[in-house]
All heavy atoms as TSV, in Angstrom:
chain	resi	resn	atom	element	x	y	z
A	1	MET	N	N	36.008	167.454	36.262
A	1	MET	CA	C	37.263	167.954	36.805
A	1	MET	C	C	37.108	168.318	38.292
A	1	MET	O	O	38.017	168.100	39.077
A	1	MET	CB	C	37.699	169.167	35.975
A	1	MET	CG	C	39.019	169.713	36.368
A	1	MET	SD	S	40.279	168.482	36.030
A	1	MET	CE	C	41.703	169.342	36.481
A	2	ARG	N	N	35.962	168.849	38.630
A	2	ARG	CA	C	35.719	169.249	40.015
A	2	ARG	C	C	35.696	168.029	40.942
A	2	ARG	O	O	36.214	168.084	42.058
A	2	ARG	CB	C	34.396	169.998	40.075
A	2	ARG	CG	C	34.164	170.710	41.359
A	2	ARG	CD	C	32.922	171.556	41.259
A	2	ARG	NE	N	32.794	172.349	42.450
A	2	ARG	CZ	C	31.806	173.148	42.694
A	2	ARG	NH1	N	30.843	173.276	41.807
A	2	ARG	NH2	N	31.751	173.832	43.795
A	3	ARG	N	N	35.116	166.954	40.483
A	3	ARG	CA	C	35.086	165.719	41.275
A	3	ARG	C	C	36.486	165.168	41.492
A	3	ARG	O	O	36.806	164.648	42.564
A	3	ARG	CB	C	34.238	164.658	40.593
A	3	ARG	CG	C	32.775	164.883	40.760
A	3	ARG	CD	C	32.033	163.739	40.153
A	3	ARG	NE	N	30.671	163.709	40.653
A	3	ARG	CZ	C	29.779	162.813	40.327
A	3	ARG	NH1	N	30.112	161.847	39.495
A	3	ARG	NH2	N	28.585	162.854	40.817
A	4	ARG	N	N	37.311	165.274	40.488
A	4	ARG	CA	C	38.686	164.778	40.622
A	4	ARG	C	C	39.462	165.591	41.649
A	4	ARG	O	O	40.270	165.050	42.402
A	4	ARG	CB	C	39.393	164.810	39.275
A	4	ARG	CG	C	38.898	163.755	38.338
A	4	ARG	CD	C	39.650	163.752	37.058
A	4	ARG	NE	N	39.096	162.759	36.150
A	4	ARG	CZ	C	39.446	162.625	34.913
A	4	ARG	NH1	N	40.372	163.420	34.400
A	4	ARG	NH2	N	38.900	161.700	34.150
A	5	LEU	N	N	39.240	166.898	41.670
A	5	LEU	CA	C	39.918	167.727	42.662
A	5	LEU	C	C	39.469	167.376	44.076
A	5	LEU	O	O	40.278	167.322	44.997
A	5	LEU	CB	C	39.669	169.207	42.370
A	5	LEU	CG	C	40.378	169.759	41.139
A	5	LEU	CD1	C	39.973	171.202	40.896
A	5	LEU	CD2	C	41.879	169.638	41.287
A	6	TRP	N	N	38.158	167.146	44.250
A	6	TRP	CA	C	37.655	166.743	45.564
A	6	TRP	C	C	38.213	165.384	45.961
A	6	TRP	O	O	38.561	165.156	47.126
A	6	TRP	CB	C	36.128	166.710	45.590
A	6	TRP	CG	C	35.540	168.042	45.903
A	6	TRP	CD1	C	34.853	168.856	45.063
A	6	TRP	CD2	C	35.598	168.735	47.158
A	6	TRP	NE1	N	34.485	170.003	45.708
A	6	TRP	CE2	C	34.925	169.949	46.994
A	6	TRP	CE3	C	36.157	168.440	48.391
A	6	TRP	CZ2	C	34.801	170.871	48.023
A	6	TRP	CZ3	C	36.035	169.348	49.417
A	6	TRP	CH2	C	35.357	170.552	49.226
A	7	LEU	N	N	38.287	164.474	45.019
A	7	LEU	CA	C	38.849	163.157	45.299
A	7	LEU	C	C	40.314	163.276	45.700
A	7	LEU	O	O	40.760	162.628	46.655
A	7	LEU	CB	C	38.689	162.243	44.090
A	7	LEU	CG	C	39.243	160.830	44.243
A	7	LEU	CD1	C	38.513	160.094	45.359
A	7	LEU	CD2	C	39.135	160.072	42.938
A	8	LEU	N	N	41.058	164.104	44.999
A	8	LEU	CA	C	42.458	164.322	45.335
A	8	LEU	C	C	42.592	164.914	46.737
A	8	LEU	O	O	43.438	164.491	47.527
A	8	LEU	CB	C	43.119	165.239	44.307
A	8	LEU	CG	C	44.572	165.602	44.574
A	8	LEU	CD1	C	45.451	164.363	44.508
A	8	LEU	CD2	C	45.040	166.655	43.606
A	9	ALA	N	N	41.741	165.878	47.068
A	9	ALA	CA	C	41.774	166.481	48.402
A	9	ALA	C	C	41.456	165.450	49.480
A	9	ALA	O	O	42.111	165.413	50.529
A	9	ALA	CB	C	40.791	167.647	48.470
A	10	LEU	N	N	40.479	164.602	49.240
A	10	LEU	CA	C	40.130	163.573	50.214
A	10	LEU	C	C	41.233	162.527	50.372
A	10	LEU	O	O	41.497	162.049	51.474
A	10	LEU	CB	C	38.820	162.900	49.825
A	10	LEU	CG	C	37.572	163.754	50.033
A	10	LEU	CD1	C	36.353	163.045	49.459
A	10	LEU	CD2	C	37.371	164.067	51.489
A	11	VAL	N	N	41.869	162.179	49.287
A	11	VAL	CA	C	42.975	161.218	49.351
A	11	VAL	C	C	44.141	161.814	50.144
A	11	VAL	O	O	44.739	161.142	50.987
A	11	VAL	CB	C	43.409	160.784	47.938
A	11	VAL	CG1	C	44.728	160.043	47.963
A	11	VAL	CG2	C	42.337	159.922	47.301
A	12	LEU	N	N	44.456	163.081	49.893
A	12	LEU	CA	C	45.528	163.733	50.644
A	12	LEU	C	C	45.178	163.838	52.126
A	12	LEU	O	O	46.027	163.650	52.993
A	12	LEU	CB	C	45.824	165.116	50.060
A	12	LEU	CG	C	46.473	165.114	48.685
A	12	LEU	CD1	C	46.621	166.539	48.166
A	12	LEU	CD2	C	47.815	164.415	48.716
A	13	TYR	N	N	43.907	164.137	52.413
A	13	TYR	CA	C	43.445	164.198	53.797
A	13	TYR	C	C	43.603	162.836	54.465
A	13	TYR	O	O	44.088	162.737	55.592
A	13	TYR	CB	C	41.986	164.634	53.823
A	13	TYR	CG	C	41.387	164.722	55.199
A	13	TYR	CD1	C	41.524	165.874	55.946
A	13	TYR	CD2	C	40.683	163.656	55.752
A	13	TYR	CE1	C	40.972	165.970	57.214
A	13	TYR	CE2	C	40.140	163.739	57.019
A	13	TYR	CZ	C	40.280	164.900	57.745
A	13	TYR	OH	O	39.748	164.975	58.996
A	14	ALA	N	N	43.219	161.784	53.765
A	14	ALA	CA	C	43.327	160.435	54.318
A	14	ALA	C	C	44.790	160.045	54.539
A	14	ALA	O	O	45.129	159.461	55.575
A	14	ALA	CB	C	42.647	159.430	53.400
A	15	LEU	N	N	45.647	160.374	53.602
A	15	LEU	CA	C	47.065	160.043	53.754
A	15	LEU	C	C	47.685	160.783	54.933
A	15	LEU	O	O	48.461	160.205	55.705
A	15	LEU	CB	C	47.827	160.346	52.468
A	15	LEU	CG	C	47.549	159.417	51.292
A	15	LEU	CD1	C	48.276	159.906	50.045
A	15	LEU	CD2	C	47.966	158.000	51.631
A	16	ALA	N	N	47.358	162.051	55.081
A	16	ALA	CA	C	47.884	162.822	56.213
A	16	ALA	C	C	47.332	162.274	57.524
A	16	ALA	O	O	48.055	162.196	58.527
A	16	ALA	CB	C	47.540	164.295	56.049
A	17	GLY	N	N	46.073	161.894	57.534
A	17	GLY	CA	C	45.483	161.307	58.740
A	17	GLY	C	C	46.115	159.983	59.104
A	17	GLY	O	O	46.372	159.700	60.276
A	18	ILE	N	N	46.381	159.170	58.118
A	18	ILE	CA	C	47.036	157.879	58.360
A	18	ILE	C	C	48.457	158.097	58.890
A	18	ILE	O	O	48.884	157.423	59.830
A	18	ILE	CB	C	47.036	157.029	57.077
A	18	ILE	CG1	C	45.612	156.557	56.771
A	18	ILE	CG2	C	47.993	155.855	57.193
A	18	ILE	CD1	C	45.446	155.958	55.398
A	19	ALA	N	N	49.160	159.045	58.309
A	19	ALA	CA	C	50.518	159.330	58.769
A	19	ALA	C	C	50.510	159.851	60.202
A	19	ALA	O	O	51.334	159.439	61.030
A	19	ALA	CB	C	51.183	160.345	57.844
A	20	ASP	N	N	49.576	160.746	60.524
A	20	ASP	CA	C	49.500	161.275	61.883
A	20	ASP	C	C	49.093	160.186	62.869
A	20	ASP	O	O	49.649	160.095	63.964
A	20	ASP	CB	C	48.516	162.442	61.935
A	20	ASP	CG	C	48.550	163.155	63.269
A	20	ASP	OD1	O	49.648	163.362	63.815
A	20	ASP	OD2	O	47.466	163.512	63.778
A	21	GLY	N	N	48.148	159.359	62.488
A	21	GLY	CA	C	47.738	158.261	63.354
A	21	GLY	C	C	48.861	157.277	63.601
A	21	GLY	O	O	49.056	156.809	64.731
A	22	ALA	N	N	49.628	156.967	62.568
A	22	ALA	CA	C	50.766	156.051	62.730
A	22	ALA	C	C	51.834	156.655	63.632
A	22	ALA	O	O	52.434	155.958	64.459
A	22	ALA	CB	C	51.352	155.714	61.365
A	23	HIS	N	N	52.040	157.950	63.491
A	23	HIS	CA	C	53.021	158.628	64.345
A	23	HIS	C	C	52.586	158.574	65.809
A	23	HIS	O	O	53.379	158.292	66.694
A	23	HIS	CB	C	53.193	160.071	63.896
A	23	HIS	CG	C	53.988	160.899	64.844
A	23	HIS	ND1	N	55.340	160.754	64.993
A	23	HIS	CD2	C	53.611	161.870	65.709
A	23	HIS	CE1	C	55.764	161.611	65.908
A	23	HIS	NE2	N	54.729	162.292	66.360
A	24	ARG	N	N	51.314	158.845	66.057
A	24	ARG	CA	C	50.801	158.816	67.433
A	24	ARG	C	C	50.804	157.396	68.000
A	24	ARG	O	O	51.010	157.219	69.191
A	24	ARG	CB	C	49.384	159.359	67.497
A	24	ARG	CG	C	49.210	160.748	67.006
A	24	ARG	CD	C	49.619	161.755	68.033
A	24	ARG	NE	N	49.481	163.084	67.479
A	24	ARG	CZ	C	49.176	164.131	68.186
A	24	ARG	NH1	N	48.995	164.030	69.477
A	24	ARG	NH2	N	49.089	165.306	67.609
A	25	LEU	N	N	50.576	156.432	67.165
A	25	LEU	CA	C	50.556	155.046	67.622
A	25	LEU	C	C	51.950	154.586	68.044
A	25	LEU	O	O	52.110	153.849	69.011
A	25	LEU	CB	C	50.014	154.132	66.523
A	25	LEU	CG	C	49.747	152.689	66.895
A	25	LEU	CD1	C	48.724	152.613	68.018
A	25	LEU	CD2	C	49.240	151.927	65.691
A	26	ALA	N	N	52.961	155.058	67.337
A	26	ALA	CA	C	54.338	154.657	67.639
A	26	ALA	C	C	54.934	155.470	68.779
A	26	ALA	O	O	55.906	155.032	69.400
A	26	ALA	CB	C	55.200	154.808	66.396
A	27	ALA	N	N	54.375	156.654	69.081
A	27	ALA	CA	C	54.938	157.524	70.112
A	27	ALA	C	C	54.595	157.006	71.507
A	27	ALA	O	O	53.510	156.483	71.731
A	27	ALA	CB	C	54.403	158.933	69.938
A	28	PRO	N	N	55.509	157.172	72.436
A	28	PRO	CA	C	55.208	156.775	73.815
A	28	PRO	C	C	54.220	157.763	74.435
A	28	PRO	O	O	54.159	158.916	74.020
A	28	PRO	CB	C	56.565	156.842	74.515
A	28	PRO	CG	C	57.363	157.798	73.702
A	28	PRO	CD	C	56.867	157.666	72.290
A	29	PRO	N	N	53.441	157.354	75.442
A	29	PRO	CA	C	52.504	158.272	76.078
A	29	PRO	C	C	53.256	159.416	76.766
A	29	PRO	O	O	54.342	159.204	77.323
A	29	PRO	CB	C	51.749	157.414	77.082
A	29	PRO	CG	C	52.465	156.129	77.161
A	29	PRO	CD	C	53.360	156.018	75.992
A	30	THR	N	N	52.691	160.607	76.725
A	30	THR	CA	C	53.376	161.768	77.287
A	30	THR	C	C	52.955	162.066	78.713
A	30	THR	O	O	53.689	162.691	79.444
A	30	THR	CB	C	53.101	163.009	76.417
A	30	THR	OG1	O	51.684	163.197	76.326
A	30	THR	CG2	C	53.690	162.844	75.044
A	31	ALA	N	N	51.774	161.638	79.111
A	31	ALA	CA	C	51.307	161.921	80.469
A	31	ALA	C	C	51.894	160.905	81.445
A	31	ALA	O	O	51.940	159.716	81.161
A	31	ALA	CB	C	49.791	161.867	80.517
A	32	PRO	N	N	52.338	161.384	82.612
A	32	PRO	CA	C	52.849	160.436	83.604
A	32	PRO	C	C	51.721	159.557	84.129
A	32	PRO	O	O	50.625	160.031	84.396
A	32	PRO	CB	C	53.425	161.329	84.698
A	32	PRO	CG	C	52.866	162.675	84.474
A	32	PRO	CD	C	52.441	162.755	83.040
A	33	GLY	N	N	51.979	158.285	84.222
A	33	GLY	CA	C	50.981	157.350	84.714
A	33	GLY	C	C	49.976	156.915	83.662
A	33	GLY	O	O	49.040	156.194	83.960
A	34	ALA	N	N	50.144	157.360	82.427
A	34	ALA	CA	C	49.230	156.975	81.352
A	34	ALA	C	C	49.468	155.519	80.978
A	34	ALA	O	O	50.592	155.017	81.078
A	34	ALA	CB	C	49.437	157.861	80.132
A	35	PRO	N	N	48.419	154.820	80.554
A	35	PRO	CA	C	48.609	153.428	80.142
A	35	PRO	C	C	49.541	153.335	78.940
A	35	PRO	O	O	49.526	154.186	78.064
A	35	PRO	CB	C	47.206	152.963	79.787
A	35	PRO	CG	C	46.302	154.115	79.909
A	35	PRO	CD	C	47.057	155.265	80.466
A	36	THR	N	N	50.345	152.318	78.919
A	36	THR	CA	C	51.338	152.174	77.852
A	36	THR	C	C	50.985	151.071	76.861
A	36	THR	O	O	51.770	150.785	75.974
A	36	THR	CB	C	52.719	151.864	78.447
A	36	THR	OG1	O	52.621	150.680	79.231
A	36	THR	CG2	C	53.223	153.005	79.294
A	37	GLY	N	N	49.823	150.468	76.967
A	37	GLY	CA	C	49.463	149.364	76.101
A	37	GLY	C	C	49.062	149.803	74.699
A	37	GLY	O	O	48.801	150.979	74.415
A	38	PHE	N	N	49.040	148.845	73.809
A	38	PHE	CA	C	48.690	149.095	72.415
A	38	PHE	C	C	47.259	149.599	72.286
A	38	PHE	O	O	46.982	150.509	71.498
A	38	PHE	CB	C	48.878	147.819	71.598
A	38	PHE	CG	C	48.507	147.971	70.156
A	38	PHE	CD1	C	49.369	148.600	69.281
A	38	PHE	CD2	C	47.302	147.483	69.679
A	38	PHE	CE1	C	49.034	148.753	67.947
A	38	PHE	CE2	C	46.960	147.627	68.355
A	38	PHE	CZ	C	47.831	148.259	67.485
A	39	ALA	N	N	46.334	149.042	73.051
A	39	ALA	CA	C	44.927	149.435	72.947
A	39	ALA	C	C	44.724	150.890	73.348
A	39	ALA	O	O	43.934	151.607	72.736
A	39	ALA	CB	C	44.062	148.524	73.812
A	40	ALA	N	N	45.431	151.350	74.369
A	40	ALA	CA	C	45.310	152.740	74.792
A	40	ALA	C	C	45.847	153.680	73.714
A	40	ALA	O	O	45.249	154.719	73.434
A	40	ALA	CB	C	46.050	152.954	76.098
A	41	ASN	N	N	46.953	153.318	73.119
A	41	ASN	CA	C	47.519	154.152	72.055
A	41	ASN	C	C	46.673	154.098	70.788
A	41	ASN	O	O	46.655	155.056	70.020
A	41	ASN	CB	C	48.944	153.725	71.738
A	41	ASN	CG	C	49.931	154.231	72.752
A	41	ASN	OD1	O	49.608	155.057	73.589
A	41	ASN	ND2	N	51.144	153.727	72.676
A	42	LEU	N	N	45.995	153.001	70.565
A	42	LEU	CA	C	45.183	152.869	69.358
A	42	LEU	C	C	44.047	153.886	69.339
A	42	LEU	O	O	43.781	154.505	68.312
A	42	LEU	CB	C	44.636	151.447	69.245
A	42	LEU	CG	C	43.850	151.128	67.986
A	42	LEU	CD1	C	44.732	151.298	66.760
A	42	LEU	CD2	C	43.302	149.718	68.053
A	43	ALA	N	N	43.391	154.088	70.467
A	43	ALA	CA	C	42.300	155.061	70.528
A	43	ALA	C	C	42.811	156.473	70.274
A	43	ALA	O	O	42.206	157.248	69.527
A	43	ALA	CB	C	41.608	154.986	71.885
A	44	VAL	N	N	43.936	156.808	70.867
A	44	VAL	CA	C	44.527	158.134	70.664
A	44	VAL	C	C	44.969	158.304	69.218
A	44	VAL	O	O	44.754	159.354	68.602
A	44	VAL	CB	C	45.712	158.350	71.631
A	44	VAL	CG1	C	46.447	159.634	71.318
A	44	VAL	CG2	C	45.220	158.349	73.058
A	45	ALA	N	N	45.562	157.289	68.649
A	45	ALA	CA	C	46.031	157.367	67.267
A	45	ALA	C	C	44.865	157.510	66.296
A	45	ALA	O	O	44.944	158.273	65.332
A	45	ALA	CB	C	46.846	156.123	66.921
A	46	PHE	N	N	43.770	156.797	66.540
A	46	PHE	CA	C	42.609	156.913	65.668
A	46	PHE	C	C	42.042	158.319	65.707
A	46	PHE	O	O	41.767	158.919	64.668
A	46	PHE	CB	C	41.537	155.903	66.076
A	46	PHE	CG	C	40.273	156.042	65.272
A	46	PHE	CD1	C	40.220	155.583	63.974
A	46	PHE	CD2	C	39.159	156.659	65.811
A	46	PHE	CE1	C	39.066	155.720	63.221
A	46	PHE	CE2	C	38.004	156.803	65.074
A	46	PHE	CZ	C	37.953	156.334	63.780
A	47	CYS	N	N	41.878	158.868	66.900
A	47	CYS	CA	C	41.341	160.231	67.019
A	47	CYS	C	C	42.287	161.253	66.409
A	47	CYS	O	O	41.845	162.202	65.755
A	47	CYS	CB	C	41.078	160.562	68.480
A	47	CYS	SG	S	39.711	159.634	69.170
A	48	ALA	N	N	43.573	161.077	66.606
A	48	ALA	CA	C	44.545	162.007	66.029
A	48	ALA	C	C	44.518	161.942	64.507
A	48	ALA	O	O	44.591	162.972	63.835
A	48	ALA	CB	C	45.943	161.682	66.539
A	49	GLY	N	N	44.388	160.759	63.958
A	49	GLY	CA	C	44.336	160.628	62.506
A	49	GLY	C	C	43.066	161.186	61.914
A	49	GLY	O	O	43.058	161.704	60.799
A	50	LEU	N	N	41.978	161.128	62.655
A	50	LEU	CA	C	40.699	161.609	62.152
A	50	LEU	C	C	40.580	163.123	62.257
A	50	LEU	O	O	40.050	163.782	61.357
A	50	LEU	CB	C	39.572	160.934	62.931
A	50	LEU	CG	C	38.159	161.098	62.419
A	50	LEU	CD1	C	38.034	160.547	60.999
A	50	LEU	CD2	C	37.193	160.392	63.346
A	51	PHE	N	N	41.089	163.682	63.336
A	51	PHE	CA	C	40.887	165.104	63.592
A	51	PHE	C	C	42.174	165.920	63.498
A	51	PHE	O	O	42.284	166.967	64.114
A	51	PHE	CB	C	40.253	165.294	64.979
A	51	PHE	CG	C	38.923	164.638	65.103
A	51	PHE	CD1	C	38.754	163.547	65.939
A	51	PHE	CD2	C	37.836	165.104	64.395
A	51	PHE	CE1	C	37.522	162.931	66.059
A	51	PHE	CE2	C	36.605	164.490	64.513
A	51	PHE	CZ	C	36.441	163.406	65.348
A	52	TRP	N	N	43.147	165.503	62.732
A	52	TRP	CA	C	44.419	166.207	62.674
A	52	TRP	C	C	44.313	167.643	62.194
A	52	TRP	O	O	45.058	168.496	62.664
A	52	TRP	CB	C	45.453	165.426	61.858
A	52	TRP	CG	C	45.164	165.325	60.406
A	52	TRP	CD1	C	44.471	164.343	59.785
A	52	TRP	CD2	C	45.534	166.249	59.390
A	52	TRP	NE1	N	44.382	164.594	58.448
A	52	TRP	CE2	C	45.015	165.766	58.180
A	52	TRP	CE3	C	46.236	167.449	59.388
A	52	TRP	CZ2	C	45.196	166.438	56.976
A	52	TRP	CZ3	C	46.413	168.114	58.188
A	52	TRP	CH2	C	45.903	167.603	57.006
A	53	PRO	N	N	43.406	168.029	61.268
A	53	PRO	CA	C	43.359	169.443	60.888
A	53	PRO	C	C	42.912	170.335	62.047
A	53	PRO	O	O	43.395	171.450	62.195
A	53	PRO	CB	C	42.339	169.498	59.757
A	53	PRO	CG	C	42.234	168.115	59.254
A	53	PRO	CD	C	42.516	167.237	60.422
A	54	ILE	N	N	42.029	169.835	62.873
A	54	ILE	CA	C	41.584	170.612	64.026
A	54	ILE	C	C	42.751	170.834	64.969
A	54	ILE	O	O	42.922	171.921	65.528
A	54	ILE	CB	C	40.410	169.902	64.722
A	54	ILE	CG1	C	39.221	169.822	63.780
A	54	ILE	CG2	C	40.031	170.589	66.019
A	54	ILE	CD1	C	38.105	168.933	64.251
A	55	ASP	N	N	43.580	169.827	65.135
A	55	ASP	CA	C	44.746	169.933	66.000
A	55	ASP	C	C	45.703	171.005	65.488
A	55	ASP	O	O	46.259	171.774	66.266
A	55	ASP	CB	C	45.436	168.577	66.085
A	55	ASP	CG	C	46.576	168.555	67.072
A	55	ASP	OD1	O	46.440	169.160	68.142
A	55	ASP	OD2	O	47.594	167.909	66.778
A	56	ILE	N	N	45.887	171.082	64.188
A	56	ILE	CA	C	46.796	172.065	63.599
A	56	ILE	C	C	46.272	173.477	63.816
A	56	ILE	O	O	47.038	174.408	64.070
A	56	ILE	CB	C	46.993	171.778	62.098
A	56	ILE	CG1	C	47.788	170.479	61.918
A	56	ILE	CG2	C	47.709	172.925	61.400
A	56	ILE	CD1	C	47.855	169.997	60.498
A	57	VAL	N	N	44.977	173.677	63.741
A	57	VAL	CA	C	44.397	175.017	63.886
A	57	VAL	C	C	44.274	175.411	65.350
A	57	VAL	O	O	44.578	176.548	65.727
A	57	VAL	CB	C	43.006	175.079	63.194
A	57	VAL	CG1	C	42.303	176.361	63.498
A	57	VAL	CG2	C	43.156	174.868	61.698
A	58	VAL	N	N	43.851	174.503	66.192
A	58	VAL	CA	C	43.547	174.845	67.582
A	58	VAL	C	C	44.801	175.017	68.437
A	58	VAL	O	O	44.844	175.879	69.303
A	58	VAL	CB	C	42.610	173.780	68.196
A	58	VAL	CG1	C	42.444	173.984	69.669
A	58	VAL	CG2	C	41.266	173.842	67.501
A	59	ARG	N	N	45.816	174.212	68.204
A	59	ARG	CA	C	47.018	174.287	69.039
A	59	ARG	C	C	47.635	175.693	69.061
A	59	ARG	O	O	47.916	176.214	70.150
A	59	ARG	CB	C	48.048	173.254	68.593
A	59	ARG	CG	C	49.271	173.245	69.519
A	59	ARG	CD	C	50.176	172.104	69.216
A	59	ARG	NE	N	49.474	170.858	69.578
A	59	ARG	CZ	C	49.905	169.675	69.257
A	59	ARG	NH1	N	50.988	169.538	68.556
A	59	ARG	NH2	N	49.239	168.598	69.616
A	60	PRO	N	N	47.836	176.379	67.926
A	60	PRO	CA	C	48.369	177.744	68.012
A	60	PRO	C	C	47.403	178.718	68.708
A	60	PRO	O	O	47.836	179.641	69.379
A	60	PRO	CB	C	48.579	178.154	66.550
A	60	PRO	CG	C	48.649	176.884	65.801
A	60	PRO	CD	C	47.794	175.920	66.546
A	61	LEU	N	N	46.111	178.495	68.540
A	61	LEU	CA	C	45.147	179.393	69.181
A	61	LEU	C	C	45.172	179.228	70.704
A	61	LEU	O	O	45.014	180.211	71.435
A	61	LEU	CB	C	43.743	179.120	68.648
A	61	LEU	CG	C	43.501	179.479	67.185
A	61	LEU	CD1	C	42.107	179.060	66.768
A	61	LEU	CD2	C	43.679	180.969	66.973
A	62	LEU	N	N	45.352	178.014	71.179
A	62	LEU	CA	C	45.358	177.780	72.616
A	62	LEU	C	C	46.653	178.194	73.281
A	62	LEU	O	O	46.672	178.491	74.471
A	62	LEU	CB	C	45.078	176.301	72.907
A	62	LEU	CG	C	43.663	175.819	72.613
A	62	LEU	CD1	C	43.556	174.330	72.857
A	62	LEU	CD2	C	42.650	176.563	73.458
A	63	THR	N	N	47.741	178.221	72.550
A	63	THR	CA	C	49.019	178.590	73.147
A	63	THR	C	C	49.230	180.094	73.205
A	63	THR	O	O	50.198	180.538	73.812
A	63	THR	CB	C	50.183	177.945	72.382
A	63	THR	OG1	O	50.131	178.340	71.023
A	63	THR	CG2	C	50.156	176.441	72.514
A	64	ARG	N	N	48.361	180.867	72.622
A	64	ARG	CA	C	48.492	182.323	72.699
A	64	ARG	C	C	48.152	182.844	74.050
A	64	ARG	O	O	47.387	182.404	74.789
A	64	ARG	CB	C	47.567	183.005	71.694
A	64	ARG	CG	C	48.190	183.088	70.342
A	64	ARG	CD	C	47.514	184.104	69.524
A	64	ARG	NE	N	46.849	183.421	68.410
A	64	ARG	CZ	C	45.997	184.001	67.620
A	64	ARG	NH1	N	45.641	185.224	67.806
A	64	ARG	NH2	N	45.471	183.349	66.636
């Protein structure tokens, strides 16, 4: 049962990462003068999909 819970958690993590990566890939760049090509967005989308929990925790801490 414990393995199934871990598997479920990992699947949910992967799904959320894929959704965040897809969102970042489709979003236009926010920095002025940033490259607008697919390859530039792909790197950002991959990192966002991989590290999305860190982004959720750190963003409120940095805005304080």
